[in-house]
C-alpha positions in Angstrom: 19.4 6.1 -12.2 20.4 2.5 -12.4 17.4 0.2 -13.1 16.3 -1.2 -9.7 15.9 -4.8 -11.0 19.4 -4.7 -12.4 21.1 -4.2 -9.1 18.7 -6.4 -7.1 20.0 -9.2 -9.3 23.6 -8.3 -8.5 25.6 -10.9 -6.5 25.8 -10.5 -2.8 28.7 -12.9 -2.3 26.6 -15.0 0.2 27.5 -18.6 0.3 24.3 -20.7 0.2 25.4 -24.4 0.2 22.8 -26.4 -1.7 20.6 -23.2 -2.0 18.3 -24.2 0.9 14.8 -22.9 0.7 13.4 -23.8 4.2 10.1 -21.9 3.7 9.3 -23.4 0.3 5.6 -24.3 0.1 4.4 -22.0 2.9 1.8 -19.8 1.2 2.2 -16.8 3.5 5.9 -16.8 2.9 5.5 -16.8 -0.9 2.8 -14.1 -1.3 4.7 -11.1 0.1 3.9 -7.5 -0.5 6.3 -5.4 -2.6 7.2 -3.2 0.4 6.6 -3.2 4.1 5.2 0.0 5.5 7.6 2.4 7.2 7.1 4.9 10.0 7.9 8.5 9.2 11.4 9.8 9.4 12.5 11.5 12.6 15.7 13.2 11.2 17.2 14.1 7.9 18.1 11.1 5.8 20.3 10.4 2.8 18.5 11.0 -0.5 18.4 8.5 -3.4 21.5 9.0 -5.5 23.7 10.3 -2.7 27.1 8.5 -2.4 28.3 7.6 1.0 32.1 7.5 1.5 32.7 7.6 -2.3 31.5 4.0 -2.5 27.9 3.3 -1.6 25.1 4.8 -3.9 22.0 5.2 -1.7 18.9 4.0 -3.5 16.1 4.0 -0.9 15.2 3.7 2.8 14.0 0.2 3.6 13.8 0.3 7.4 13.3 2.8 10.2 13.4 2.2 14.0 14.0 4.1 17.2 17.7 3.3 16.8 18.6 3.5 13.1 17.7 4.0 9.5 18.4 1.2 7.0 19.2 2.0 3.4 19.4 -0.2 0.3 22.5 0.8 -1.6 24.7 -0.2 -4.5 28.3 -1.0 -3.6 30.5 0.4 -6.4 33.5 -1.5 -5.2 31.8 -4.9 -5.6 30.4 -4.6 -9.1 27.2 -2.9 -8.1 26.2 -5.5 -5.5 23.2 -4.6 -3.4 23.9 -4.1 0.3 22.0 -2.7 3.3 23.5 0.1 5.3 22.4 0.6 8.9 23.0 4.2 10.1 22.3 5.1 13.8 20.2 8.1 14.6 22.2 11.1 15.8 20.7 10.8 19.3 21.9 7.2 19.4 25.4 8.2 18.5 25.4 10.7 21.3 24.1 8.2 24.0 26.8 5.8 25.3 24.3 3.0 26.2 22.5 3.2 22.9 25.6 3.5 20.8 27.1 0.6 22.8 24.2 -1.6 21.6 24.9 -0.5 18.0 28.6 -1.4 18.3 27.7 -4.7 19.9 25.5 -5.6 17.0 28.4 -5.2 14.5 30.9 -7.0 16.7 28.6 -10.1 17.3 27.1 -10.1 13.9 30.5 -10.2 12.3 31.5 -13.2 14.4 28.5 -15.2 13.1 28.2 -17.0 9.8 25.2 -19.0 8.8 22.7 -18.8 5.9 19.9 -18.4 8.5 21.6 -15.3 10.2 21.9 -11.9 8.7 25.4 -11.6 7.2 27.6 -8.6 8.0 30.0 -7.3 5.4 33.4 -5.7 6.5 32.9 -1.9 6.3 35.6 0.6 5.4 38.1 1.2 8.1 37.6 5.0 7.8 34.0 6.0 7.7 32.5 9.5 7.6 30.1 8.5 10.2 29.2 5.2 12.1 27.3 2.6 10.1 27.0 -1.1 9.7 27.3 -2.8 6.3 25.1 -5.9 5.8 23.6 -8.1 3.1 20.4 -6.8 1.6 17.4 -9.0 2.4 14.5 -8.8 0.0 11.3 -9.6 1.8 9.2 -8.8 4.8 9.4 -9.3 8.6 7.4 -12.0 10.2 5.7 -9.2 12.2 4.3 -7.9 8.9 3.3 -11.3 7.7 1.4 -11.8 11.0 -0.2 -8.4 10.7 -1.6 -9.4 7.3 -2.6 -13.0 8.2 -3.3 -12.7 12.0 -2.5 -16.4 12.6 -0.9 -19.1 10.5 -1.9 -22.7 9.8 -0.5 -25.0 12.5 1.9 -26.8 10.2 3.3 -23.6 8.8 3.8 -22.1 12.3 5.6 -25.2 13.5 7.8 -25.2 10.5 8.8 -21.5 10.8 9.6 -22.0 14.5 11.7 -25.0 13.6 13.7 -22.9 11.1 14.2 -20.2 13.8 15.5 -23.0 16.1 18.1 -23.9 13.5 19.2 -20.2 13.4 19.4 -20.1 17.1 21.2 -23.3 17.2 24.1 -21.7 15.3 24.2 -18.7 17.7 24.1 -20.9 20.8 26.7 -23.2 19.3 29.0 -20.1 19.0 28.1 -19.2 22.6 25.9 -16.3 21.9 22.3 -15.5 23.1 20.0 -13.4 20.9 17.9 -12.0 23.8 15.6 -9.9 21.6 13.6 -12.5 19.7 10.4 -11.1 18.2 8.6 -11.3 14.8 10.1 -8.0 13.8 13.6 -9.5 14.0 12.8 -12.4 11.7 12.9 -11.7 8.0 10.9 -13.8 5.5 12.8 -13.6 2.2 11.4 -13.8 -1.3 13.7 -16.6 -2.1 12.0 -18.6 0.6 14.8 -18.3 3.1 14.4 -17.1 6.7 17.0 -14.8 8.3 17.4 -13.9 11.9 18.4 -10.2 12.5 19.3 -7.6 15.0 22.0 -8.7 17.4 22.1 -5.4 19.4 21.2 -7.2 22.6 23.0 -10.4 21.9 25.7 -11.4 24.4 28.0 -14.3 25.2 26.4 -17.1 27.0 28.8 -17.0 29.9 29.4 -13.2 30.0 27.4 -12.6 33.2 25.9 -9.5 31.5 22.6 -8.5 33.1 20.0 -6.5 31.3 19.7 -3.2 33.1 16.4 -2.3 34.6 15.1 1.1 33.6 12.7 3.0 31.5 14.4 2.7 28.1 13.6 0.2 25.3 17.3 -1.0 25.2 16.9 -4.2 27.1 14.4 -6.0 24.9 10.7 -6.0 23.9 8.5 -6.6 27.0 5.9 -8.7 25.1 8.5 -11.3 24.2 10.8 -11.3 27.3 11.2 -14.4 29.4 10.3 -14.2 33.1 14.0 -14.2 34.2 14.6 -11.2 31.9 11.7 -9.3 33.6 13.1 -10.2 37.0 16.6 -9.2 35.9 18.0 -12.7 36.6 20.5 -14.7 34.7 19.9 -15.5 31.0 20.9 -18.6 29.1 19.7 -20.5 26.0 16.4 -21.2 27.7 15.7 -17.4 27.7 15.7 -17.5 23.8 13.5 -20.6 23.9 10.9 -18.8 25.9 10.8 -15.9 23.5 10.5 -18.2 20.6 7.7 -19.9 22.4 5.9 -16.5 22.5 6.4 -16.1 18.8 5.0 -19.6 18.2 2.0 -18.8 20.5 1.3 -15.7 18.4 1.6 -17.6 15.1 -0.8 -20.3 16.3 -3.4 -18.1 18.0 -3.1 -14.6 16.4 -2.7 -13.1 19.8 0.1 -12.4 22.4 -0.1 -14.6 25.4 -0.4 -11.8 27.9 -2.6 -8.8 27.2 -2.4 -5.3 28.7 -2.3 -1.8 27.5 0.9 -1.4 29.5 3.6 -3.7 28.0 5.4 -3.7 31.4 2.3 -4.9 33.2 2.0 -7.7 30.6 5.7 -8.5 31.2 5.0 -8.8 34.9 2.1 -11.1 34.3 4.4 -13.8 33.0 6.4 -13.8 36.2 3.3 -14.7 38.3 1.2 -16.8 36.0 0.8 -18.7 32.8 -0.8 -17.7 29.4 -4.3 -18.6 28.3 -4.3 -22.1 26.8 -3.7 -21.8 23.0 -6.6 -24.1 22.1 -9.1 -21.8 23.9 -8.1 -19.1 21.3 -7.8 -21.5 18.4 -9.8 -24.7 19.0 -8.5 -26.2 15.7 -5.0 -26.7 17.2 -3.9 -30.2 18.0 -3.1 -31.1 21.6 0.5 -31.7 20.5 1.0 -28.2 19.2 -0.5 -26.8 22.4 1.9 -28.9 24.5 4.9 -27.8 22.5 4.2 -24.0 22.9 3.3 -24.3 26.6 6.5 -26.4 27.3 8.6 -23.7 25.6 6.9 -21.0 27.8 7.1 -22.6 31.2 7.9 -19.9 33.8 10.8 -21.9 35.4 13.7 -22.3 32.9 14.3 -25.8 34.3 10.8 -26.9 33.1 11.3 -25.7 29.5 13.1 -27.3 26.6 16.7 -27.3 27.7 18.1 -26.8 24.2 16.8 -25.5 20.8 17.7 -29.0 19.4 15.1 -30.6 21.7 12.6 -27.9 20.9 13.2 -28.4 17.1 12.8 -32.1 17.4 9.3 -31.7 18.7 8.4 -29.0 16.1 9.5 -31.3 13.3 7.7 -34.4 14.6 4.7 -33.1 16.6 2.9 -36.4 16.2 5.5 -38.0 18.5 5.0 -35.4 21.3 3.6 -36.9 24.5 0.7 -34.7 25.8 1.1 -34.3 29.5 -1.9 -32.0 30.0 0.0 -28.8 30.6 -3.0 -26.8 29.5 -5.0 -28.1 32.4 -2.5 -27.0 35.0 -2.1 -23.3 33.9 -2.4 -20.7 36.6 -3.8 -17.2 36.0 -1.4 -14.3 36.6 -1.6 -12.7 40.1 -1.1 -9.0 40.7 2.2 -8.2 42.4 3.9 -4.9 42.7 7.4 -5.0 41.2 9.9 -2.2 40.8 11.1 -3.8 37.6 7.8 -5.1 36.2 6.0 -1.8 36.6 8.7 0.9 36.4 6.4 3.9 35.8 4.1 3.1 38.7 7.1 2.3 40.9 8.7 5.6 40.0 5.5 7.4 41.1 5.4 5.5 44.4 9.1 6.2 45.1 8.7 9.8 44.2 5.7 10.2 46.6 7.5 8.4 49.3 10.5 10.6 48.9 8.3 13.7 49.0 6.5 12.5 52.2 9.9 11.8 53.7 11.1 15.3 53.0 7.9 16.8 54.4 8.3 14.7 57.6 11.9 15.8 58.0 10.9 19.4 57.5 8.2 19.1 60.2 10.7 17.5 62.7 13.2 20.3 62.1 10.5 23.0 62.5 9.4 21.4 65.8 12.9 21.5 67.3 13.7 25.1 66.3 
């Protein structure tokens, strides 16, 4: 077998003007574990040494999700360059909605080009099965970093959020929304880069596409969704700003802003109320950092930052932020039944109502026989 370190050093063809290292000096981004833990496989996978389509030598599994398996492989047509290959699960291939998300990721990812966004590589025209070809990122997700550290120093959290703003700025400038921002979709690389990943739910800003309500995980991660996503209303750049605000809240406090065993109940809480003030969870935060995160997470989009550029400006110069006392005007969430916010409970209620209706109809018919 080829020595691992040899093909990890192989060129990827990625253009990195000036070799930017936006995370240089951040301790948690330098002390990364060798490998991030993986969940068990749910179906048969390619074995190390297998060759896909006569070109890609599979080396190891580096990622697993409910949608796909990601492999590190060696591209024999590009002098042994290391690549990542994302192969959808068989059940995803057979489901039109899930497979549509997979296809959307390749289409939108291929239209984007920025060092802070995962780069997609043109795949062979004829493939033995569907897969996406991408650059290989050596590092760990921000989710894993937070799992190890719980919360980050304020300056580090603001800096990471500012870099994510830069990545989003490129997407928004190309008229794309990410719509599934979460720590698991942010890669912290060993070369001290940050890379935004997973464009399966991304969409054009003016597409009018609405996330479908239902019981599947296809329309985002409830813990990070903006109120308008939960309510199935229109999304725009401020939707991504809210989700990044949740990530920043988690980096600063070590906790999610809305807590519930049912993620959909937590999602509904952000529709009717505000999060707990960050400084009540981390008294060491400055009032400016608290102001920034609460401004990004305002329930009404019109009250949030209106662009990632405005958000980034405050993240990069927090000492200039005017503290308006948002933390003193927070309102606790109120319980409100919602067919979208609590789909399981709503399904039970609808089912019971339908059953009672059928019983009533049966009794009426029996009475008139």
